[in-house]
Structures are given as C-alpha cells and as structure tokens.
C-alpha positions, 0 to 999 in steps of 0.5 A, a space after each residue: 200350860 204344857 210345860 217343856 217335856 209334856 210338849 215333846 211328848 205331845 209332838 212325839 205322838 203326833 209324829 208317830 201317828 202321822 207317820 202311821 197314817 202315811 203308811 196306812 195311805 200307802 198300804 191301802 193305795 197298793 192294796 186297791 191296786 191289786 199289787 200289794 197282795 201278790 208281793 211276799 211279806 219280805 218283800 213288801 217290808 223291803 220295799 217299805 225299809 227302802 222308802 223309809 231309807 230314802 226319805 230320811 237320806 240314806 241313800 246307801 241303805 236305800 239303794 241296797 233295799 231298792 235293789 233287794 226288792 227288784 230282785 224279787 218284784 215283777 219286772 215291768 210293773 208299776 212298783 218295779 218301775 218306781 224303785 228304779 225311778 227312785 235308785 235313778 235319782 239316788 245315782 245321780 246324786 252319787 254321780 253329783 258327787 254324794 258320799 257313799 257310806 262304807 262299812 257304816 264308818 267311812 264315807 267316800 265319793 260314790 261315783 263307781 257306785 253311781 255308774 254301776 247303778 245307772 247301767 243296771 237301770 239302763 238294763 232292766 228298764 222297760 220304760 225308754 225314757 228311763 234307759 235313756 236318761 241313766 245312760 246319758 247321766 253316765 256320759 254327762 259324768 264322763 265328760 265332767 270327769 274329763 277335766 280331771 283325766 282326759 281319758 273320760 272324755 272318750 268314755 263320754 264319747 263311746 256312751 253317747 255313740 252307743 246311745 246314737 247307734 241304738 236310736 239310729 237302729 230303733 228310729 231306721 224301723 220306721 224311717 231310713 232317716 233317723 232324725 230325732 232329738 236324742 240323735 241331736 244331743 248325741 251328735 253335738 256331745 260326741 263332737 264335743 267329747 272329741 274335740 275336748 279330748 284333743 290335746 293340741 298339735 304336738 298330738 295326734 289329730 284323728 280325734 278332730 278330723 278322722 283317720 284316712 279311709 275311716 268307714 264311720 263318720 262319727 270317729 271324729 268331731 268333723 265327721 259328727 259335726 257335719 253328720 249333724 248338718 245333714 240331719 238337722 240342716 235347719 238347726 246348723 246355724 243355731 248351733 253354730 256348726 259352720 263355725 266349729 267345723 271351721 275352728 276344727 279346720 284351722 286347728 288341723 291346719 295348724 297341726 300339719 303346720 307345726 310339723 313343717 315348722 319342726 323340719 324348717 328349724 332343723 334346716 331340713 327343707 324338703 320335708 318341711 315343704 311337704 308339709 307345707 303343700 299338704 297345709 296348702 292342699 288340705 286346709 285352703 283358706 286358713 291361716 296356716 295356709 296362707 302363712 305356709 304359702 309364703 314360707 313355702 315361696 321363700 323356701 323354693 326360691 332359695 333352692 333355686 338361688 343355691 342351684 344357680 350357684 
C-alpha cells in the first residue's frame, strides 16, 4: 500500500499530466481553426497566462493579461470576442463587490475598475448583445449604488437613456416606431431611476413630472411611463403603468400643496390660495386637490367676511 508521500507524488504527476493534456487540447483546437498561427508568440503566451489566472481566480492579473491580448489580437475574431467575454465576467464580479488587489498587497473594492472594463467592452465589442449587456451592467450598478448616494441614480438614468437612444436610432433604420425589448427595459429603468432620485416635497419635482416646455419625454418619470404606454400598450397593465402615473400625480400634487401650506402657516393667504388653485387645476382627482379645495373655500370665505367688516 502506498504511503502518504508516494500518494502525493502520484497526485502531483496526475495533475501535471491533466493540465498538459488540457493545454494541448486547447492548442490543437486553436491550430485546427487556423487562428493560432496568426498570433505572435508573446500574444499566445499572454492568452494562456490570462486563462490560467482566470481559472485560478486571480481576476486582477487575468484582466490585465486579457487586456494585453486584446491590444495585439485581431478585433472581431473569435478569440478576441472570447477574451472580451472573459473580461466581462471579471468586470461583473468587480461590480458585484469583488476586491481588486493593488500592488500585490492591498485589496480594495473593484467598482471603479469594473466600470472602466465594461466601458471598454462596449467600445470594442462587435457583438451587439455584449455591447448592450456591458452598458446595462454599468447602469444597474449605478442604480444599486444609489441607495448610498442618490447622485448615482442620475448616472444610471443617463446610461439607460444612452442605451435607449442608441437602440431607437438602430430600430428607426427599419421602422419609424421602435418597440424592441431593450426599449421596454430602458424606459422602465429610466422612470424608476427618476422616481428613486426624487427626495421629497421639499425639493424640485422636475424628475417626476418634467420641466415646462421640455422637448423630450425622457426627462421625467412621468414622461417615460407615458412613452412606455404609447409604445407597449399591451404591457401597460402588466407593469402597472397607470398606477405608477397616478402615484406620480399624487406626489406632484403634494409638492404644490405643501408649498401652499407653508404660506398658510405664515398667515400669508394670497400666495397660499394661488398654490391651492394650482393643485386643483393641475392635479384634479388627487387627495391633495380635494384638501386644497376645502382650504381654499375657507380662505375665500374668511376674506369675504373681513371685507364686509
């Protein structure tokens, strides 16, 4: 029966044979496809080194070597795309919180590196799905980080909007009415980011309902939901678009109503009445409009009584 040391020797030899076999198999596949000989020797070495680091979970080193390979390889080739896909999976892990090793000693969150990698993938990839996925990962990362800093919601919105406008431009080459799935996801995400970025009735409400004379429907959550309803009427009920629009109207009405209340409490009824009238005119059917109407009636009655005296 083999002793412990003998077993270790056998195991090491087996692993070495298996690794060599896999390397030979990969080389054979590449040679048979006619792509391997076209690469420079140093480029081949970098490719295998990157794969080895990737398999070992050394993502920072793997990413650097894939980057070196991409600088030398032919854009659009299968190997080039495979390297991009590997870097995509690494970037996704960085965005998910995987730590990046710096100077071989320190470990920091790889968020910034993940974003840079995804941006480079979007610029380089010729496969449209990879371009879209990389950009969407960045947008979703910003949205997730918005819980810590609301400014990230605006960054996420801008990323989704860029995706939507790029999608619409391509779609309009074949039809004047773009309705693809990407447009659906982007519109919902843009509206969601605008709603999440709204801080409350004490702040500006343009993220919810837009600005006067705005030329784009995409600048507010309300506009995005209305555009979604126009493009995808069959899905409006599924995603609760009408309910979301109603909630936005309630929030907008509350904003104007709170301003009226501010003047009311300062015993300055004239500007208070103007805001109450604005709520009634702009947001009919809301709870705030109902309450504003009751207060406005009392204020006007009080003014009549004062003038009679």
